[in-house]
MARLUMVO-163375 format. One line per field, with one value per residue (C-alpha): x, y, z. Coordinates in Angstrom, 2 decimals, always signed. Example, Ala and Ser with C-alpha at 12.3 -4.5 7.8 and 13.67 -1.06 7.14 Angstrom:
BEGIN
c1 = c(+12.30|+13.67) $
c2 = c(-4.50|-1.06) $
c3 = c(+7.80|+7.14) $
This chain:
BEGIN
c1 = c(+57.09|+58.43|+61.61|+63.34|+62.76|+64.03|+67.20|+67.74|+67.50|+69.83|+72.58|+71.70|+74.55|+73.29|+76.38|+75.77|+72.07|+72.67|+75.20|+72.53|+69.70|+71.77|+73.00|+69.55|+67.67|+69.89|+69.74|+65.95|+65.60|+67.72|+65.67|+62.44|+63.45|+64.68|+61.42|+59.64|+61.97|+61.73|+58.15|+59.31|+56.91|+59.59|+61.99|+59.18|+58.52|+62.09|+61.67|+58.54|+60.47|+63.26|+60.65|+59.26|+62.92|+63.60|+60.45|+61.74|+65.18|+63.96|+61.63|+64.56|+66.85|+64.48|+64.08|+67.90|+68.55|+66.00|+67.81|+71.25|+70.31|+71.81|+71.60|+70.71|+73.71|+73.31|+69.62|+70.84|+73.20|+70.90|+68.11|+70.22|+70.61|+66.70|+66.04|+68.40|+66.91|+63.61|+64.74|+66.09|+62.83|+60.89|+63.32|+62.58|+58.87|+59.33|+61.05|+58.05|+55.62|+57.81|+57.84|+54.15|+53.96|+55.68|+52.94|+49.96|+50.96|+53.52|+55.06|+58.31|+57.35|+57.10|+60.53|+63.70|+66.60|+69.13|+67.72|+68.80|+72.14|+72.32|+71.56|+69.88|+71.02|+69.59|+71.88|+72.52|+75.95|+76.70|+78.92|+81.70|+81.60|+85.05|+82.82|+81.85|+83.13|+84.69|+83.78|+82.57|+85.38|+88.12|+86.19|+86.05|+83.42|+82.80|+86.31|+86.54|+83.11|+81.53|+78.69|+77.51|+75.73|+72.21|+70.93|+71.23|+68.80|+70.00|+67.38|+64.19|+65.95|+66.85|+69.90|+69.92|+72.98|+74.92|+78.12|+81.54|+82.65|+79.87|+80.80|+78.89|+77.74|+76.62|+72.91|+72.87|+70.58|+72.63|+70.89|+73.56|+73.33|+75.93|+76.71|+75.25|+78.84|+79.65|+76.97|+78.85|+82.05|+79.72|+77.66|+80.79|+82.19|+78.92|+78.20|+81.45|+79.78|+80.03|+77.11|+74.21|+71.46|+68.18|+65.64|+61.95|+60.68|+59.85|+56.09|+55.74|+57.07|+54.87|+51.71|+52.59|+53.44|+50.64|+48.96|+52.15|+54.49|+58.16|+58.30|+56.52|+58.84|+62.01|+60.61|+60.07|+63.62|+65.02|+63.03|+64.53|+68.05|+67.72|+66.33|+69.37|+71.73|+69.96|+70.44|+74.25|+74.59|+72.54|+74.95|+77.93|+76.72|+76.27|+79.53|+81.64|+79.10|+78.96|+76.21|+77.01|+76.24|+73.13|+71.84|+72.25|+70.03|+67.46|+67.31|+67.13|+64.24|+62.51|+63.19|+61.91|+58.45|+58.12|+59.02|+56.32|+53.72|+54.89|+54.44|+50.90|+49.89|+51.21|+49.67|+46.39|+46.68|+47.66|+45.06|+42.29|+42.93|+42.81|+39.88|+41.21|+41.32|+44.74|+46.07|+44.80|+46.53|+49.80|+49.52|+48.83|+51.89|+53.99|+52.62|+53.52|+57.25|+57.25|+55.72|+57.90|+60.96|+59.70|+59.40|+62.89|+63.98|+61.89|+64.01|+67.22|+66.40|+65.44|+69.09|+70.60|+68.39|+70.41|+73.43|+71.16|+69.83|+73.31|+72.15|+75.32|+75.94|+76.88|+80.26|+78.45|+76.82|+79.84|+81.40|+78.40|+79.06|+82.70|+81.63|+78.86|+79.19|+78.98|+81.37|+81.59|+84.72|+86.22|+89.51|+91.78|+93.16|+96.90|+97.83|+99.03|+98.38|+94.62|+94.32|+91.95|+90.76|+87.00|+85.21|+84.41|+87.96|+89.18|+86.43|+86.21|+82.87|+83.72|+87.32|+86.61|+82.91|+82.79|+79.99|+81.08|+78.44|+80.21|+83.20|+84.32|+86.48|+89.52|+87.66|+84.98|+82.39|+80.56|+79.56|+76.93|+76.14|+78.95|+78.36|+80.82|+82.18|+83.26|+86.97|+89.18|+91.34|+94.18|+93.02|+89.63|+87.91|+85.81|+82.93|+81.84|+80.11|+80.84|+82.41|+85.12|+87.35|+87.36|+89.08|+92.57|+92.13|+90.46|+93.61|+95.84|+93.91|+93.81|+97.40|+95.81|+97.67|+96.14) $
c2 = c(-11.26|-14.85|-15.84|-16.66|-13.21|-11.70|-13.65|-12.64|-8.93|-9.28|-10.66|-8.05|-6.41|-3.05|-2.44|-5.75|-5.03|-1.55|-3.02|-5.59|-2.90|-0.73|-3.30|-4.98|-1.80|-1.20|-4.81|-4.55|-1.71|-3.39|-6.72|-4.76|-3.12|-6.38|-7.86|-4.99|-4.90|-8.71|-9.14|-11.92|-12.45|-14.92|-12.05|-9.87|-12.74|-12.30|-8.37|-9.13|-11.70|-9.14|-6.44|-8.59|-9.22|-5.48|-4.68|-7.21|-5.75|-2.14|-3.62|-5.23|-2.20|+0.05|-2.10|-2.62|+1.10|+1.91|-0.59|+0.73|+4.57|+5.13|+9.00|+12.03|+11.89|+8.41|+9.24|+12.06|+10.03|+6.91|+9.23|+9.76|+6.04|+5.46|+8.22|+6.49|+3.17|+4.40|+5.72|+2.45|+0.76|+3.41|+2.54|-1.23|-0.38|+1.44|-1.54|-3.73|-1.32|-1.47|-5.21|-5.39|-4.02|-7.05|-9.19|-7.36|-5.81|-6.22|-2.64|-3.84|-2.31|+1.12|+1.35|+1.86|+0.21|+2.46|+5.40|+4.06|+5.19|+1.92|-1.02|-4.20|-7.12|-10.70|-13.21|-17.03|-18.75|-20.28|-23.22|-21.15|-18.72|-18.05|-17.49|-21.18|-23.25|-20.09|-18.29|-14.84|-14.00|-14.99|-13.36|-9.92|-9.03|-5.57|-4.46|-6.02|-4.88|-2.82|-5.17|-6.62|-9.98|-9.64|-13.09|-16.35|-19.05|-22.58|-24.96|-23.94|-22.39|-18.69|-17.83|-14.16|-12.35|-15.22|-15.85|-14.84|-18.36|-19.61|-20.98|-20.06|-23.05|-23.56|-22.40|-20.25|-17.50|-14.11|-11.02|-8.14|-4.48|-1.72|+0.84|+0.70|+0.75|-2.62|-4.63|-5.43|-6.78|-8.70|-10.29|-11.27|-13.00|-14.80|-15.83|-15.94|-13.70|-10.03|-8.22|-7.16|-4.75|-6.36|-3.79|-4.31|-3.30|+0.47|-0.64|-2.65|+0.00|+2.44|+0.25|-0.02|+3.69|+5.29|+6.57|+7.13|+10.21|+9.66|+12.45|+10.36|+7.57|+9.78|+11.38|+7.97|+7.10|+10.47|+9.90|+6.52|+7.80|+10.86|+8.82|+6.46|+9.36|+10.97|+7.76|+7.81|+11.45|+11.20|+8.43|+10.45|+13.42|+11.45|+9.55|+12.73|+14.99|+17.41|+20.01|+21.09|+17.58|+17.24|+20.57|+19.16|+16.31|+18.73|+20.67|+17.48|+16.38|+19.50|+18.90|+15.33|+16.83|+19.08|+16.11|+14.10|+16.96|+17.25|+13.54|+13.37|+16.27|+14.60|+11.19|+12.73|+14.40|+11.12|+9.29|+10.98|+8.81|+5.55|+3.35|-0.17|-1.13|-3.02|+0.31|+1.94|-0.90|-0.30|+3.44|+2.66|+0.49|+3.35|+5.75|+3.34|+3.37|+6.99|+7.43|+4.96|+6.84|+10.00|+8.04|+6.85|+10.49|+11.36|+8.76|+10.02|+13.66|+11.95|+10.43|+13.80|+15.78|+14.10|+16.33|+19.46|+19.28|+18.83|+15.50|+13.69|+10.26|+7.29|+5.67|+2.26|+4.00|+5.10|+1.60|+0.00|+2.31|+1.24|-2.48|-2.24|-4.22|-0.85|+1.61|+5.32|+7.17|+10.49|+10.83|+13.78|+13.63|+13.80|+11.80|+14.29|+11.52|+11.87|+15.67|+16.91|+13.69|+12.79|+10.06|+8.43|+8.29|+6.86|+4.25|+4.62|+2.78|-0.38|-0.43|-0.03|-0.54|+2.95|+5.41|+9.17|+10.97|+14.17|+16.21|+19.28|+21.44|+23.19|+26.49|+24.78|+24.31|+21.04|+19.01|+16.33|+13.48|+14.18|+13.22|+11.09|+14.18|+15.55|+16.46|+15.47|+18.31|+18.84|+19.07|+17.69|+15.79|+12.92|+11.26|+7.95|+4.74|+1.21|-2.32|-2.40|-4.28|-1.10|+1.20|+0.05|+0.54|+3.98|+5.09|+3.98|+6.04|+9.13|+8.75|+8.75|+7.15|+4.80) $
c3 = c(-81.05|-80.91|-79.26|-82.49|-83.88|-80.49|-80.71|-84.15|-83.43|-80.48|-82.72|-85.48|-87.34|-88.46|-90.79|-92.70|-92.93|-94.41|-96.95|-97.87|-98.22|-100.46|-102.66|-102.73|-103.78|-106.77|-108.00|-107.47|-109.97|-112.61|-112.19|-112.40|-115.63|-116.88|-116.19|-118.24|-121.02|-121.60|-120.47|-117.93|-114.91|-113.50|-112.96|-111.51|-108.98|-107.65|-107.35|-105.22|-103.02|-102.54|-101.65|-98.86|-97.82|-97.64|-95.45|-93.06|-92.87|-92.30|-89.58|-87.87|-88.37|-86.68|-83.46|-83.41|-83.60|-80.78|-78.65|-79.53|-78.74|-75.23|-75.19|-77.39|-79.33|-80.51|-81.44|-83.49|-85.46|-85.85|-87.30|-90.34|-90.78|-90.51|-92.98|-95.46|-94.83|-95.29|-98.72|-99.73|-98.87|-101.10|-103.88|-103.58|-103.44|-106.65|-108.10|-107.19|-108.82|-111.98|-111.86|-111.58|-115.03|-116.35|-114.89|-116.55|-119.94|-122.53|-123.24|-124.83|-128.19|-126.58|-124.84|-126.92|-124.83|-126.58|-124.81|-121.41|-120.30|-118.44|-120.66|-119.51|-121.67|-122.14|-123.83|-123.94|-123.43|-126.82|-127.38|-128.83|-126.00|-124.09|-120.95|-120.83|-117.77|-116.25|-113.02|-112.68|-110.60|-112.93|-115.95|-114.24|-116.72|-115.04|-115.70|-119.14|-120.54|-117.81|-117.62|-114.24|-114.06|-112.35|-112.96|-114.67|-115.77|-115.89|-117.26|-115.39|-112.36|-111.89|-109.98|-108.68|-107.71|-108.48|-106.36|-107.84|-107.88|-109.93|-113.23|-116.51|-118.49|-122.18|-122.66|-119.48|-119.98|-118.59|-117.55|-117.24|-116.85|-117.72|-120.18|-123.70|-125.03|-123.33|-124.96|-128.17|-126.19|-123.67|-126.44|-128.44|-125.34|-124.65|-128.35|-130.07|-132.73|-133.49|-132.04|-134.34|-133.30|-133.98|-134.88|-135.78|-139.10|-139.20|-140.16|-137.03|-134.89|-136.62|-135.83|-132.17|-131.68|-133.95|-130.78|-128.84|-129.61|-129.59|-127.11|-124.45|-124.90|-124.77|-121.62|-119.97|-120.64|-119.45|-116.19|-115.69|-116.37|-114.08|-111.04|-111.32|-111.53|-108.58|-106.52|-107.25|-106.42|-103.22|-101.82|-103.07|-101.02|-97.89|-98.36|-98.83|-96.81|-99.68|-99.68|-103.21|-104.58|-102.15|-103.62|-107.05|-106.16|-104.70|-107.97|-110.05|-107.87|-108.83|-112.53|-112.20|-110.81|-113.81|-116.12|-114.48|-115.09|-118.73|-119.26|-117.85|-120.09|-123.14|-122.17|-121.63|-125.02|-126.73|-125.17|-127.03|-130.11|-128.26|-128.72|-127.92|-124.10|-124.83|-125.73|-122.40|-120.50|-122.26|-121.64|-117.90|-117.77|-119.22|-116.75|-113.88|-115.23|-115.09|-111.63|-110.12|-111.44|-109.81|-106.64|-106.88|-107.35|-104.18|-102.40|-103.60|-102.35|-98.92|-98.76|-99.74|-97.20|-94.33|-95.65|-96.41|-92.74|-91.07|-89.65|-88.31|-89.74|-87.44|-88.43|-89.19|-92.14|-93.79|-93.04|-94.80|-97.80|-97.98|-97.84|-100.44|-103.80|-105.59|-104.19|-104.30|-105.05|-105.61|-107.35|-108.62|-112.18|-112.10|-115.19|-117.98|-120.65|-120.29|-120.06|-122.63|-123.87|-123.64|-121.57|-124.66|-126.03|-122.61|-122.47|-118.66|-118.24|-120.22|-119.00|-115.37|-114.84|-113.14|-113.98|-113.72|-111.80|-111.70|-112.48|-110.44|-112.49|-110.91|-110.78|-108.61|-111.33|-111.43|-114.48|-113.44|-115.57|-118.12|-121.57|-123.45|-125.17|-121.69|-121.59|-118.64|-117.49|-115.24|-111.85|-112.25|-109.28|-110.40|-108.53|-109.46|-108.62|-109.79|-108.80|-106.25|-108.78|-110.89|-108.22|-109.34|-113.08|-112.25|-110.18|-112.97|-115.47|-113.26|-111.81|-108.49|-105.40|-102.91) $
């Protein structure tokens, strides 16, 4: 080990690195799916770069933690951090595998973006856009539309995880992620025109999917959605040290295993009618997406396992969760004005950018991944994840005090 690296490790801030690792793994998944959905190798290259950075962070974190363990109690607390860091690395590896698909085959014709609970959008800033010449910080897009800007392309240059002070310009290509319901509002802001869904002609879709059943495509989307839900629930479990939520992650992981087995059987059956090599390559790409989603679910279970095994967490980890770009919140509903109203009516995701992971009813019953028709009731406890800027609006909606 060279002296420069030794000096870097001596000044290593574990909390800052944990914050970066958590935020990076989430961004990598979004970027990887963006690369696949838009068949964009340039975005895939950024995922590969971040994957190498993640490996370096984990390596340095392991050394720093070993140096910081002074006794058995320290070691017991640090082991939980190492387990969660390892899970973040697995998520980044899965993102890298997804991104590889974009460099080898175009499967955009087989993925329906509307099946994804969290949409990934690619839109260009038009001359009539109200976003033009304004900074991301001033626009507050996450609490206005629910959409988060992942990257932007200006000319031939890509800017990933753009700074909040970065001003948008005409012809910037924006990649954003967020709730499907937020797409129309975001597109109108970016283009100055009402959003219209662009669909391929049914005949073209039929040609592309003649050997691929709709059931397979739906199952892949379900696996993606579930794996992302599991990561959010897993971090919620460790943040609030909740065994109830951790056990739900474990059950979902078992469901994911069954979904993977079902998908493999369906794919083998569908492959009987394939004669073209290009179709085999597309099928292989689809399987890689599904397998990577299953790896993400395994990583989520690894995070939740810290709670299930009663592993104590060092305060530095909880501090890193609080400083992350995406925060985890629990909030009791006290505002009578929203009792018996649905999440869809309240437009929580587009108004606040927060994604409701679970609702605990007053009787102790849990509703995980609540649908838009789920009603908010007196005494409900909401578990959610989203941008820091959304907390104040969420407290206003729920009537919760600071």
